[in-house]
C-alpha positions in Angstrom: 123.5 103.5 80.2 122.9 103.3 84.0 119.7 101.6 85.2 117.4 103.9 87.2 114.9 102.3 89.6 111.8 104.4 90.3 110.7 104.3 94.0 108.3 107.2 93.9 105.2 105.1 94.8 107.0 103.5 97.7 108.3 106.8 99.0 104.9 108.5 98.6 103.3 105.7 100.6 105.9 105.9 103.3 105.5 109.7 103.6 101.7 109.4 103.8 102.0 106.7 106.6 104.5 108.9 108.5 102.2 111.9 108.3 99.3 109.7 109.5 101.3 108.4 112.4 102.2 112.0 113.4 98.5 113.0 113.2 97.4 110.1 115.4 100.2 110.8 118.0 99.3 114.4 118.1 95.6 113.6 118.6 96.5 111.5 121.6 98.5 114.4 123.1 95.6 116.8 122.5 93.2 114.4 124.1 95.4 114.3 127.3 95.6 118.0 127.5 91.9 118.4 126.8 91.0 116.0 129.6 93.0 118.1 132.0 91.1 121.2 131.0 87.6 119.5 130.8 85.3 120.6 133.6 85.3 118.1 136.5 81.8 118.6 137.8 81.4 114.9 136.9 84.0 112.5 135.7 81.6 111.3 133.0 82.7 113.8 130.4 86.4 113.5 131.2 86.2 109.7 131.0 84.5 109.8 127.6 87.5 111.3 125.7 88.5 109.2 122.7 90.8 109.3 119.7 89.3 107.8 116.6 91.7 106.8 113.9 90.4 108.0 110.5 91.7 107.0 107.0 93.6 110.3 106.7 94.2 111.3 110.3 92.5 111.1 113.7 89.6 112.7 115.6 89.4 113.7 119.3 86.0 113.7 120.8 84.2 113.7 124.1 81.1 111.4 124.0 78.5 112.5 126.5 75.3 114.5 126.0 76.7 117.5 127.9 80.1 117.5 126.2 79.2 120.0 123.5 77.4 122.2 126.0 80.3 122.2 128.4 82.7 123.0 125.5 80.7 125.8 124.0 79.0 127.4 127.0 79.8 131.0 127.7 77.7 131.1 130.8 79.3 128.1 132.6 81.5 128.8 135.6 83.7 125.7 136.3 84.0 124.4 139.9 87.8 123.9 139.5 90.3 126.5 138.4 92.0 125.8 135.1 89.0 124.0 133.6 86.1 125.2 131.6 84.8 126.0 128.1 86.9 125.4 125.0 88.7 122.6 126.7 89.3 120.9 123.3 89.9 123.9 121.2 92.8 125.4 123.1 94.9 122.2 123.2 94.3 121.9 119.4 95.5 125.4 118.7 98.5 125.0 121.1 99.6 121.8 119.3 99.3 123.2 115.7 102.9 124.5 115.4 104.5 121.4 116.8 102.3 119.2 114.6 103.6 121.0 111.5 107.2 120.6 112.7 106.7 116.9 113.4 105.2 116.3 110.0 108.0 118.2 108.3 110.6 116.2 110.2 108.9 112.9 109.4 108.8 113.8 105.7 112.4 115.0 105.7 113.5 111.7 107.3 111.9 109.8 104.4 112.4 112.1 101.4 115.6 113.7 102.5 
């Protein structure tokens, strides 16, 4: 009778790590795009963009008192074309499809 070696736990851990790496890489890309769209009235908000690694992914944030207001304001007129409200939301939505493709490719490389 042939000997069968079970590698399920190792494969599951590798798949989880690969998905985590894709999430963190995607968060960095979203951060870069969001900084480009963030209003430039002051560089304080743009300079506060961070990616925080979490146990199951990553989080992109802007850490100034005015960041949430700049993001959510419907009455704000930016001083520079191409910047303005929803500067974090749109890059997130734009990256969703590629993120799913990248996760699928990473899992396929591990699991076959």
